[in-house]
C-alpha positions, 0 to 999 in steps of 0.5 A: 201273362201280366208279368210278360206285359209288365216286362214289355212295358218296362222294356219299351221305356228304353227305346229312344225317341227323338225329343230334340229342339234344333236351333231356331234359325229365324222367327216369324214376323207378325204382330205381337197379338198374332205372335202370342197366339202362335206361340201359345197354340202352335209352337209346341208342334210347329217350331223348334221350341217344343216344350216336351211334357212329362208324358212325352217321356213315357212309351208308347205315348212318347213314340206318338208325340215325337212322330207328331212333332216331327211331322208337324215341323216338316209341314210347317216350322215357325223356327225356320220361317225365314227360309221360306220364300215369300210365296211359301210364307203367304201360302202357309198363312193362308193354310194356317187360317184355313186349318184354324177356321175349320177347327182342324188346328189346334188338334183336338187330341192336343187340347185336353192336355194344353188348355191354354192352346185353345183359340178364343174368338179374339185369337181367331180374329187376330189370325184371320186379320193376319191372313187377310193382310197377307192375302192383300199384300200378295194379290198375285198369289195363286189360289188354292184349288181346294178352296173351291171344292165345295163349288163343284 
């Protein structure tokens, strides 16, 4: 049984996973402080500049890492930020702050292997100020109904 399991572990190493980094078509325009936080804490999953760590080459973990990165890029990709219209950008900034302030991002499963991605209080403050400035610059932005769910 151990030989079969060992053979299976070796065999799955040959199943390819997509660890490509497509070209960066645009960059997000934010203050240097915010850009640094995003690069350090978000870009590995939410950009086309992913640093693929050693474990992303070892199946079955490679399957999970590849899937997570591709889903994250589909949801929000800083490398294609310029392709988003201004309303989508503003909504994305609001969602970024919502995820950060609730502790959902960066994901807890990501942090043990990427300690530098942890958000310090000054980093959170920079993101909050950015989100507030984007909200102030977009006063007509439709509210997210989820922001008021707790009031029901």
